[in-house]
LUMVOVEX-654186 format. One line per 2 residues: number of its first residue (from 0); for each residue x, y, z negated of C-alpha. Coordinates in nm, 3 decimals. Example, Ala and Ser with C-alpha at 12.3 -4.5 7.8 and 13.67 -1.06 7.14 Angstrom:
BEGIN
0	1.230 -0.450 -0.780 ~ 1.367 -0.106 -0.714
This chain:
BEGIN
0	-12.917 6.152 -6.457 ~ -13.117 6.327 -6.175
2	-12.903 6.357 -5.838 ~ -12.879 6.727 -5.779
4	-12.942 6.841 -5.417 ~ -12.655 7.029 -5.249
6	-12.568 7.365 -5.113 ~ -12.322 7.351 -4.785
8	-12.099 7.633 -4.773 ~ -11.985 7.535 -4.450
10	-12.179 7.430 -4.153 ~ -12.186 7.515 -3.779
12	-12.497 7.521 -3.553 ~ -12.631 7.643 -3.214
14	-13.018 7.728 -3.107 ~ -12.964 7.496 -2.850
16	-12.685 7.281 -2.684 ~ -12.539 7.455 -2.389
18	-12.183 7.356 -2.337 ~ -12.020 7.040 -2.440
20	-11.688 6.943 -2.530 ~ -11.543 6.588 -2.497
22	-11.701 6.530 -2.901 ~ -12.052 6.643 -2.762
24	-12.243 6.947 -2.837 ~ -12.321 7.144 -3.146
26	-12.607 7.039 -3.377 ~ -12.939 7.228 -3.359
28	-13.107 7.349 -3.693 ~ -13.322 7.052 -3.647
30	-13.073 6.807 -3.613 ~ -12.876 6.961 -3.895
32	-13.204 6.923 -4.106 ~ -13.204 6.569 -4.043
34	-12.834 6.528 -4.187 ~ -12.935 6.701 -4.485
36	-13.215 6.495 -4.572 ~ -13.027 6.164 -4.547
38	-12.733 6.288 -4.787 ~ -12.937 6.490 -5.028
40	-12.855 6.872 -4.911 ~ -13.067 7.108 -4.949
42	-12.949 7.365 -4.730 ~ -12.644 7.534 -4.576
44	-12.437 7.860 -4.525 ~ -12.373 7.890 -4.113
46	-12.089 8.008 -4.013 ~ -12.090 8.133 -3.655
48	-11.872 8.036 -3.352 ~ -11.687 8.218 -3.131
50	-11.505 8.505 -3.280 ~ -11.161 8.330 -3.190
52	-11.102 8.179 -2.871 ~ -10.796 7.951 -2.984
54	-11.131 7.756 -3.160 ~ -11.431 7.795 -2.922
56	-11.565 7.607 -2.645 ~ -11.911 7.765 -2.692
58	-12.029 8.054 -2.881 ~ -12.317 8.160 -3.117
60	-12.316 8.545 -3.158 ~ -12.370 8.722 -3.502
62	-12.702 8.835 -3.398 ~ -12.815 8.461 -3.310
64	-12.647 8.316 -3.620 ~ -12.868 8.580 -3.829
66	-13.176 8.502 -3.631 ~ -13.142 8.119 -3.697
68	-13.109 8.184 -4.078 ~ -13.423 8.354 -4.055
70	-13.574 8.114 -3.844 ~ -13.485 7.811 -4.042
72	-13.495 7.901 -4.398 ~ -13.567 7.549 -4.489
74	-13.192 7.467 -4.340 ~ -13.014 7.772 -4.401
76	-12.955 7.971 -4.726 ~ -12.758 8.209 -4.575
78	-12.447 8.323 -4.333 ~ -12.125 8.456 -4.299
80	-12.012 8.685 -4.017 ~ -11.720 8.611 -3.814
82	-11.494 8.887 -3.694 ~ -11.187 8.906 -3.457
84	-10.929 9.143 -3.547 ~ -10.856 9.231 -3.230
86	-11.231 9.388 -3.173 ~ -11.275 9.733 -3.143
88	-10.986 9.902 -3.031 ~ -10.716 9.607 -2.985
90	-10.524 9.804 -3.259 ~ -10.384 9.711 -3.620
92	-10.547 10.032 -3.789 ~ -10.924 9.959 -3.642
94	-11.173 10.003 -3.903 ~ -11.320 9.692 -3.925
96	-11.523 9.823 -4.253 ~ -11.732 9.979 -3.983
98	-11.835 9.671 -3.837 ~ -11.831 9.440 -4.147
100	-12.061 9.694 -4.350 ~ -12.342 9.645 -4.048
102	-12.318 9.308 -4.102 ~ -12.336 9.311 -4.462
104	-12.675 9.528 -4.414 ~ -12.823 9.271 -4.186
106	-12.728 8.988 -4.460 ~ -12.413 8.838 -4.395
108	-12.246 8.721 -4.725 ~ -11.885 8.640 -4.607
110	-11.664 8.614 -4.358 ~ -11.547 8.285 -4.171
112	-11.429 8.062 -4.092 ~ -11.129 8.252 -3.944
114	-10.950 8.047 -3.717 ~ -10.736 8.274 -3.520
116	-10.406 8.133 -3.445 ~ -10.169 8.386 -3.575
118	-9.965 8.382 -3.956 ~ -10.146 8.468 -4.225
120	-9.898 8.804 -4.275 ~ -9.964 8.911 -3.913
122	-10.040 9.282 -3.879 ~ -10.388 9.216 -3.701
124	-10.474 8.967 -4.001 ~ -10.367 9.166 -4.242
126	-10.597 9.431 -4.149 ~ -10.863 9.206 -4.160
128	-10.800 9.113 -4.504 ~ -10.784 9.477 -4.583
130	-11.146 9.565 -4.470 ~ -11.268 9.243 -4.605
132	-11.137 9.352 -4.932 ~ -11.293 9.715 -4.884
134	-11.621 9.573 -4.810 ~ -11.616 9.283 -5.096
136	-11.664 8.989 -4.863 ~ -11.541 8.654 -4.919
138	-11.329 8.505 -4.636 ~ -11.284 8.130 -4.559
140	-10.973 8.060 -4.354 ~ -10.837 7.721 -4.118
142	-10.472 7.671 -4.112 ~ -10.327 7.567 -3.813
144	-9.992 7.527 -3.647 ~ -9.833 7.768 -3.370
146	-9.754 7.663 -3.040 ~ -10.079 7.549 -2.891
148	-10.310 7.236 -2.958 ~ -10.450 7.378 -3.292
150	-10.614 7.667 -3.422 ~ -10.619 7.875 -3.738
152	-10.407 8.101 -3.952 ~ -10.038 7.983 -3.919
154	-9.857 7.890 -4.269 ~ -9.535 7.682 -4.319
156	-9.558 7.401 -4.593 ~ -9.554 7.517 -4.919
158	-9.807 7.797 -4.803 ~ -9.587 8.088 -4.856
160	-9.757 8.335 -4.648 ~ -10.097 8.240 -4.804
162	-9.936 8.336 -5.156 ~ -9.824 8.677 -4.994
164	-10.171 8.777 -4.895 ~ -10.307 8.629 -5.232
166	-10.063 8.856 -5.408 ~ -10.152 9.166 -5.191
168	-10.503 9.096 -5.220 ~ -10.606 9.013 -5.568
170	-10.973 9.128 -5.559 ~ -11.035 8.907 -5.222
172	-11.208 8.602 -5.284 ~ -11.031 8.323 -5.020
174	-11.175 8.001 -4.930 ~ -10.919 7.738 -4.845
176	-11.026 7.498 -4.578 ~ -10.853 7.235 -4.330
178	-10.602 6.969 -4.330 ~ -10.296 7.167 -4.379
180	-10.453 7.323 -4.675 ~ -10.598 7.054 -4.848
182	-10.269 6.814 -4.771 ~ -10.152 7.025 -5.026
184	-10.341 6.926 -5.315 ~ -10.073 6.709 -5.368
186	-9.648 6.686 -5.385 ~ -9.404 6.541 -5.189
188	-9.581 6.647 -4.856 ~ -9.411 6.567 -4.531
190	-9.515 6.785 -4.195 ~ -9.658 6.473 -4.053
192	-9.887 6.418 -4.368 ~ -9.986 6.770 -4.356
194	-10.121 6.732 -4.027 ~ -10.371 6.465 -4.108
196	-10.519 6.324 -4.395 ~ -10.235 6.167 -4.688
198	-10.335 5.841 -4.851 ~ -10.292 5.735 -5.177
200	-10.281 5.876 -5.540 ~ -10.196 6.261 -5.538
202	-9.866 6.325 -5.640 ~ -9.784 6.585 -5.898
204	-9.634 6.932 -5.765 ~ -9.930 7.020 -5.499
206	-9.908 7.376 -5.395 ~ -10.280 7.398 -5.398
208	-10.351 7.327 -5.759 ~ -10.043 7.563 -5.862
210	-10.168 7.834 -5.647 ~ -10.493 7.815 -5.783
212	-10.380 7.826 -6.110 ~ -10.168 8.150 -6.017
214	-10.418 8.332 -5.832 ~ -10.803 8.371 -5.962
216	-10.900 8.463 -5.625 ~ -10.817 8.128 -5.456
218	-11.117 7.893 -5.401 ~ -11.172 7.571 -5.232
220	-11.416 7.462 -4.961 ~ -11.477 7.109 -4.981
222	-11.593 7.076 -4.659 ~ -11.478 6.831 -4.363
224	-11.261 6.529 -4.355 ~ -10.994 6.707 -4.522
226	-11.179 6.856 -4.825 ~ -11.349 6.489 -4.869
228	-11.016 6.323 -4.830 ~ -10.855 6.508 -5.074
230	-11.068 6.401 -5.376 ~ -11.178 6.062 -5.254
232	-10.806 5.929 -5.214 ~ -10.793 5.968 -5.569
234	-11.095 5.970 -5.814 ~ -10.916 5.998 -6.134
236	-10.738 6.320 -6.022 ~ -11.049 6.405 -5.838
238	-11.259 6.434 -6.164 ~ -10.946 6.666 -6.343
240	-10.920 6.901 -6.049 ~ -11.300 6.947 -6.013
242	-11.317 6.976 -6.406 ~ -11.028 7.235 -6.382
244	-11.149 7.444 -6.095 ~ -11.496 7.385 -6.139
246	-11.594 7.750 -6.111 ~ -11.403 7.799 -5.770
248	-11.476 7.519 -5.587 ~ -11.780 7.429 -5.317
250	-11.931 7.155 -5.160 ~ -11.964 7.148 -4.789
252	-11.972 6.953 -4.514 ~ -11.851 7.112 -4.173
254	-12.110 6.942 -3.958 ~ -12.071 7.047 -3.610
256	-12.224 6.777 -3.382 ~ -12.507 6.546 -3.447
258	-12.266 6.252 -3.436 ~ -12.140 6.376 -3.761
260	-12.411 6.155 -3.969 ~ -12.195 5.915 -3.931
262	-11.867 6.072 -3.995 ~ -11.676 5.976 -4.330
264	-11.691 6.322 -4.476 ~ -12.060 6.288 -4.559
266	-11.971 6.067 -4.816 ~ -11.878 6.374 -5.014
268	-12.230 6.417 -5.149 ~ -12.249 6.076 -5.309
270	-11.896 6.090 -5.436 ~ -11.994 6.372 -5.666
272	-12.307 6.207 -5.772 ~ -12.113 5.897 -5.890
274	-11.840 6.105 -6.071 ~ -12.122 6.277 -6.268
276	-12.310 5.956 -6.295 ~ -12.057 5.757 -6.464
278	-11.937 6.093 -6.663 ~ -11.623 6.130 -6.516
280	-11.700 6.484 -6.487 ~ -11.908 6.722 -6.696
282	-12.307 6.816 -6.559 ~ -12.178 7.165 -6.572
284	-11.899 7.090 -6.316 ~ -12.114 6.859 -6.093
286	-12.389 7.112 -6.128 ~ -12.157 7.403 -6.014
288	-11.964 7.240 -5.723 ~ -12.294 7.105 -5.603
290	-12.497 7.412 -5.550 ~ -12.420 7.656 -5.842
292	-12.107 7.809 -5.738 ~ -12.276 7.873 -5.371
294	-12.593 8.010 -5.502 ~ -12.394 8.247 -5.684
296	-12.174 8.353 -5.398 ~ -12.459 8.418 -5.213
298	-12.623 8.647 -5.483 ~ -12.900 8.377 -5.510
300	-12.817 8.234 -5.865
């Protein structure tokens, strides 16, 4: 079986390293390319930083993100815009479609990742969902906790607020991401496990599979240690999950800095290859999750 080159649905980069955090600085496009070559990744979808201050220490503007994709087509196959719901008028009824339609005209294929540290059903966030829906742009979200020391949209264990917005926006394609999302792939979850990377077999009763079965607009961004761990902790469950939701799962990395080349999350590419080679998932599922779903989302299928 020929191994497939992956399309990365979730990568971060900067034109140059400028401001460092304790983990270093963002990887440049040239550094991203080197990592991709090592792990069999063809290209990625660039998610710009800086729209949500809870997450940012350095920023890349929408203008820079768009330019990076144009300047490095060998590395970036597309980009998402990132929009702060407070922009414009700092009002819950701001016409965010006015901005989103401009980003679409400049090539943006989605929104994200959304890391604003407010509840999913906060009026400002709901206004963002309304205009994302109007503009027919998929949206990638990160789930966080309130009270500082975290970032991302806030929800309780069991994801009741996420379910509320899935119900209210059935046409809006949501791409779930982060520890607090992927930890809920299994049941019997504690708050402590939800904040990290649960180990061992995936227990029945997980909210993520339940919500994906109930709401066709919920998809899975498999990037970062959270997505990788959700699958690799239980290969038997992973094979079943990949088969069942093969049309709504997306390979990803969440590369942020050059040191990620040694991160365990980079094992996901080889794990998908192995499942396909051993016949544990169909070639159709392997192809969709590895690249076909992403290319379809980008309008390149």
